[in-house]
KELO-73732 format. One record per residue (C-alpha): x, y, z. Coordinates in steps of 0.5 Angstrom, whole numbers, plus 2048, in hexadecimal, padded with zeros to 3 digits. Layout:
{xx:X, yy:Y, zz:Z}
...
//
This chain:
{xx:800, yy:800, zz:800}
{xx:802, yy:807, zz:7FF}
{xx:805, yy:80B, zz:805}
{xx:7FF, yy:810, zz:806}
{xx:802, yy:817, zz:805}
{xx:800, yy:81C, zz:80A}
{xx:803, yy:822, zz:806}
{xx:800, yy:826, zz:801}
{xx:802, yy:823, zz:7FA}
{xx:805, yy:828, zz:7F5}
{xx:801, yy:827, zz:7EE}
{xx:7FB, yy:824, zz:7F0}
{xx:7F7, yy:82B, zz:7F1}
{xx:7FA, yy:82D, zz:7EA}
{xx:7F7, yy:826, zz:7E7}
{xx:7F0, yy:829, zz:7EA}
{xx:7F1, yy:82F, zz:7E7}
{xx:7F2, yy:82C, zz:7E0}
{xx:7EC, yy:828, zz:7E1}
{xx:7E7, yy:82D, zz:7E3}
{xx:7EA, yy:831, zz:7DD}
{xx:7E8, yy:82B, zz:7D8}
{xx:7E1, yy:82B, zz:7DB}
{xx:7E0, yy:832, zz:7DB}
{xx:7E2, yy:833, zz:7D3}
{xx:7DE, yy:82D, zz:7D2}
{xx:7D8, yy:831, zz:7D4}
{xx:7DA, yy:837, zz:7D0}
{xx:7DA, yy:839, zz:7C9}
{xx:7E0, yy:835, zz:7C8}
{xx:7DD, yy:82E, zz:7C9}
{xx:7DD, yy:82C, zz:7C2}
{xx:7E5, yy:82D, zz:7C3}
{xx:7E5, yy:82A, zz:7CA}
{xx:7E0, yy:825, zz:7C9}
{xx:7E3, yy:820, zz:7CE}
{xx:7E3, yy:825, zz:7D4}
{xx:7DF, yy:820, zz:7D8}
{xx:7E6, yy:81D, zz:7D9}
{xx:7E7, yy:822, zz:7DF}
{xx:7E2, yy:81F, zz:7E3}
{xx:7E5, yy:818, zz:7E3}
{xx:7EC, yy:81B, zz:7E5}
{xx:7E8, yy:81F, zz:7EA}
{xx:7E5, yy:818, zz:7ED}
{xx:7EC, yy:814, zz:7ED}
{xx:7EF, yy:81A, zz:7F1}
{xx:7E9, yy:81A, zz:7F6}
{xx:7EA, yy:812, zz:7F6}
{xx:7F1, yy:813, zz:7F7}
{xx:7F1, yy:818, zz:7FC}
{xx:7EC, yy:816, zz:801}
{xx:7EE, yy:80F, zz:801}
{xx:7F5, yy:811, zz:803}
{xx:7F2, yy:815, zz:808}
{xx:7EE, yy:810, zz:80B}
{xx:7F3, yy:80B, zz:80B}
{xx:7F8, yy:80F, zz:80E}
{xx:7F3, yy:811, zz:814}
{xx:7F2, yy:809, zz:815}
{xx:7FA, yy:808, zz:815}
{xx:7FB, yy:80D, zz:81A}
{xx:7F5, yy:80C, zz:81F}
{xx:7F3, yy:805, zz:81D}
{xx:7EC, yy:808, zz:81B}
{xx:7E8, yy:80D, zz:817}
{xx:7E4, yy:812, zz:81A}
{xx:7DE, yy:812, zz:816}
{xx:7DA, yy:818, zz:819}
{xx:7E0, yy:81C, zz:818}
{xx:7E1, yy:81A, zz:811}
{xx:7DA, yy:81C, zz:80F}
{xx:7DA, yy:822, zz:813}
{xx:7E1, yy:824, zz:80F}
{xx:7DD, yy:823, zz:809}
{xx:7D7, yy:827, zz:80A}
{xx:7DB, yy:82D, zz:80D}
{xx:7DF, yy:82D, zz:807}
{xx:7DA, yy:82C, zz:802}
{xx:7D3, yy:82F, zz:804}
{xx:7D5, yy:836, zz:805}
{xx:7D7, yy:837, zz:7FE}
{xx:7D1, yy:833, zz:7FC}
{xx:7CC, yy:837, zz:800}
{xx:7CE, yy:83D, zz:7FE}
{xx:7CD, yy:83B, zz:7F7}
{xx:7C6, yy:838, zz:7F8}
{xx:7C4, yy:83F, zz:7FB}
{xx:7C6, yy:842, zz:7F5}
{xx:7C2, yy:83D, zz:7F1}
{xx:7BC, yy:83E, zz:7F5}
{xx:7BC, yy:846, zz:7F4}
{xx:7BD, yy:845, zz:7ED}
{xx:7B7, yy:840, zz:7ED}
{xx:7B3, yy:845, zz:7F1}
{xx:7B5, yy:84B, zz:7EC}
{xx:7B4, yy:846, zz:7E5}
{xx:7AF, yy:841, zz:7E7}
{xx:7AE, yy:83E, zz:7E0}
{xx:7AF, yy:839, zz:7DE}
{xx:7B4, yy:837, zz:7E4}
{xx:7B1, yy:833, zz:7EA}
{xx:7B4, yy:835, zz:7F1}
{xx:7B4, yy:82F, zz:7F4}
{xx:7B7, yy:82A, zz:7EF}
{xx:7BC, yy:82F, zz:7EE}
{xx:7BE, yy:830, zz:7F5}
{xx:7BC, yy:82A, zz:7F9}
{xx:7C0, yy:824, zz:7F5}
{xx:7C6, yy:828, zz:7F5}
{xx:7C5, yy:829, zz:7FD}
{xx:7C5, yy:822, zz:7FE}
{xx:7CA, yy:820, zz:7F9}
{xx:7C5, yy:81C, zz:7F5}
{xx:7C5, yy:820, zz:7EF}
{xx:7C9, yy:81A, zz:7EB}
{xx:7C3, yy:816, zz:7EC}
{xx:7BE, yy:81B, zz:7EA}
{xx:7C2, yy:81C, zz:7E3}
{xx:7C3, yy:814, zz:7E3}
{xx:7BC, yy:813, zz:7E3}
{xx:7BA, yy:819, zz:7DF}
{xx:7B5, yy:81C, zz:7E4}
{xx:7B7, yy:823, zz:7E3}
{xx:7BC, yy:827, zz:7DF}
{xx:7BF, yy:82C, zz:7E4}
{xx:7C2, yy:832, zz:7E0}
{xx:7C5, yy:835, zz:7E6}
{xx:7C7, yy:82F, zz:7EA}
{xx:7C8, yy:829, zz:7E6}
{xx:7CF, yy:82A, zz:7E6}
{xx:7CF, yy:828, zz:7ED}
{xx:7CE, yy:820, zz:7EB}
{xx:7D6, yy:81F, zz:7EB}
{xx:7D6, yy:822, zz:7F2}
{xx:7D0, yy:81D, zz:7F4}
{xx:7D4, yy:817, zz:7F2}
{xx:7DA, yy:819, zz:7F6}
{xx:7D6, yy:81A, zz:7FC}
{xx:7D2, yy:814, zz:7FB}
{xx:7D9, yy:811, zz:7FB}
{xx:7DB, yy:814, zz:801}
{xx:7D5, yy:812, zz:805}
{xx:7D6, yy:80A, zz:803}
{xx:7DE, yy:80A, zz:802}
{xx:7E0, yy:80B, zz:809}
{xx:7DC, yy:805, zz:80C}
{xx:7DE, yy:801, zz:806}
{xx:7E5, yy:802, zz:807}
{xx:7E5, yy:802, zz:80F}
{xx:7E2, yy:7FB, zz:80E}
{xx:7E7, yy:7F8, zz:809}
{xx:7ED, yy:7FB, zz:80E}
{xx:7E9, yy:7F7, zz:814}
{xx:7E8, yy:7F1, zz:811}
{xx:7EC, yy:7F0, zz:80A}
{xx:7F2, yy:7F5, zz:80C}
{xx:7F7, yy:7F1, zz:808}
{xx:7F3, yy:7F1, zz:802}
{xx:7F1, yy:7F8, zz:801}
{xx:7F4, yy:7F9, zz:7FA}
{xx:7F0, yy:7F3, zz:7F8}
{xx:7E9, yy:7F5, zz:7FB}
{xx:7EA, yy:7FC, zz:7F8}
{xx:7EB, yy:7F9, zz:7F1}
{xx:7E5, yy:7F4, zz:7F1}
{xx:7E1, yy:7FA, zz:7F3}
{xx:7E4, yy:7FE, zz:7ED}
{xx:7E3, yy:7F8, zz:7E8}
{xx:7DB, yy:7F7, zz:7EB}
{xx:7DA, yy:7FE, zz:7E9}
{xx:7DD, yy:7FD, zz:7E2}
{xx:7D9, yy:7F7, zz:7E1}
{xx:7D2, yy:7FA, zz:7E4}
{xx:7D3, yy:800, zz:7DF}
{xx:7D5, yy:7FB, zz:7D9}
{xx:7CF, yy:7F7, zz:7DB}
{xx:7CA, yy:7FD, zz:7DB}
{xx:7CD, yy:7FF, zz:7D4}
{xx:7CD, yy:7F9, zz:7D1}
{xx:7C5, yy:7F9, zz:7D2}
{xx:7C4, yy:800, zz:7CF}
{xx:7C3, yy:804, zz:7D6}
{xx:7C3, yy:80B, zz:7D4}
{xx:7CA, yy:80F, zz:7D4}
{xx:7C8, yy:814, zz:7D9}
{xx:7C6, yy:80E, zz:7DE}
{xx:7CD, yy:80B, zz:7DD}
{xx:7D1, yy:811, zz:7DD}
{xx:7CD, yy:815, zz:7E3}
{xx:7CC, yy:80E, zz:7E8}
{xx:7D0, yy:80E, zz:7EE}
{xx:7D0, yy:806, zz:7ED}
{xx:7D3, yy:807, zz:7E6}
{xx:7D8, yy:80D, zz:7E6}
{xx:7DB, yy:80C, zz:7ED}
{xx:7E1, yy:808, zz:7EA}
{xx:7E5, yy:80E, zz:7E9}
{xx:7E5, yy:80F, zz:7F1}
{xx:7E6, yy:808, zz:7F2}
{xx:7EC, yy:808, zz:7ED}
{xx:7EF, yy:80E, zz:7F1}
{xx:7EE, yy:80A, zz:7F7}
{xx:7F2, yy:804, zz:7F4}
{xx:7F7, yy:809, zz:7F3}
{xx:7F7, yy:80B, zz:7FA}
{xx:7F8, yy:804, zz:7FD}
{xx:7FD, yy:801, zz:7F7}
{xx:804, yy:7FF, zz:7F9}
{xx:808, yy:805, zz:7F8}
{xx:80D, yy:802, zz:7F3}
{xx:807, yy:800, zz:7EF}
{xx:804, yy:807, zz:7EF}
{xx:80B, yy:809, zz:7ED}
{xx:80B, yy:804, zz:7E7}
{xx:804, yy:807, zz:7E5}
{xx:807, yy:80E, zz:7E5}
{xx:80C, yy:80C, zz:7E0}
{xx:806, yy:80B, zz:7DB}
{xx:803, yy:812, zz:7DC}
{xx:805, yy:815, zz:7D5}
{xx:801, yy:810, zz:7D2}
{xx:7FB, yy:811, zz:7D6}
{xx:7FC, yy:819, zz:7D5}
{xx:7FC, yy:817, zz:7CE}
{xx:7F5, yy:813, zz:7CE}
{xx:7F2, yy:819, zz:7D3}
{xx:7F4, yy:81E, zz:7CD}
{xx:7F1, yy:819, zz:7C8}
{xx:7EA, yy:819, zz:7CC}
{xx:7EA, yy:820, zz:7CD}
{xx:7EC, yy:823, zz:7C6}
{xx:7E9, yy:81D, zz:7C2}
{xx:7E2, yy:81B, zz:7C0}
{xx:7E5, yy:814, zz:7BF}
{xx:7E7, yy:814, zz:7C6}
{xx:7E1, yy:817, zz:7C8}
{xx:7DD, yy:811, zz:7C5}
{xx:7E2, yy:80C, zz:7C7}
{xx:7E2, yy:80F, zz:7CF}
{xx:7DA, yy:80E, zz:7CF}
{xx:7DB, yy:806, zz:7CD}
{xx:7DB, yy:801, zz:7D2}
{xx:7E3, yy:800, zz:7D1}
{xx:7E4, yy:807, zz:7D1}
{xx:7E1, yy:809, zz:7D7}
{xx:7E6, yy:806, zz:7DC}
{xx:7EC, yy:808, zz:7D8}
{xx:7EB, yy:810, zz:7D9}
{xx:7EB, yy:80F, zz:7E1}
{xx:7F1, yy:80A, zz:7E0}
{xx:7F5, yy:80F, zz:7DC}
{xx:7F3, yy:814, zz:7E1}
{xx:7F6, yy:810, zz:7E7}
{xx:7FC, yy:80F, zz:7E3}
{xx:7FE, yy:816, zz:7E2}
{xx:7FC, yy:817, zz:7EA}
{xx:801, yy:811, zz:7EB}
{xx:806, yy:815, zz:7E8}
{xx:805, yy:81B, zz:7EC}
{xx:805, yy:818, zz:7F3}
{xx:80B, yy:814, zz:7F2}
{xx:80F, yy:818, zz:7EE}
{xx:80F, yy:81F, zz:7F1}
{xx:815, yy:822, zz:7ED}
{xx:812, yy:820, zz:7E6}
{xx:810, yy:825, zz:7E1}
{xx:809, yy:823, zz:7E1}
{xx:809, yy:825, zz:7E8}
{xx:80C, yy:82C, zz:7E6}
{xx:807, yy:82D, zz:7E1}
{xx:801, yy:82B, zz:7E5}
{xx:804, yy:830, zz:7EA}
{xx:805, yy:836, zz:7E5}
{xx:7FD, yy:834, zz:7E3}
//
């Protein structure tokens, strides 16, 4: 297992920034150029899965336990202030310009972190808060993952890598099954059960042996090239939304992150810091 890191890892904030920029550009007039900007979402998921797992494993190694109430409180304290401010602004906007927006369906799913399911089942097209579906998937992961991880660390500590790998394969297999039965694209893309493999791949990176992570990081140029292929190519976009392509995007993100966390002197880290 990687030795959990307690210090800030240079370069990860730069990767976050690049991910946000990619998503932003995909939602602007440049969407035709950066059509695969949604790869930023997968990079963000892998980063989140890695950092949260690293944090939880470090706490367990240090104290022999995971303080679940404290963990959930830290998540709420970190995320809810900004979310509440945004939702207050949305509420004011909806009161001033009521049609055709529905205040309850704009605000409540975002507040309770279930917007991904509202989108997955096409209940309502939230114009102002629909983007919170990604945050919803992350928060649902934060809700269940500490419990699963604690169970594995207690009953199967020497097989944690196998346990996380099996969970990852299960998500990929379930998504492939739904796709093979022609489930709607939005259901497959926005469901927590079908889009949590990126978070789990990040968790897998956090619990993998250091030497494995270092070896994986050497493949980062290939991984970066693939991410650019998806980001800038229509063919790449089409491939990434097929059963085989879906898991390759977070896997490529994991390889790039592996390079950052195992080689802080690399050119990739310096570029990420500049960005």
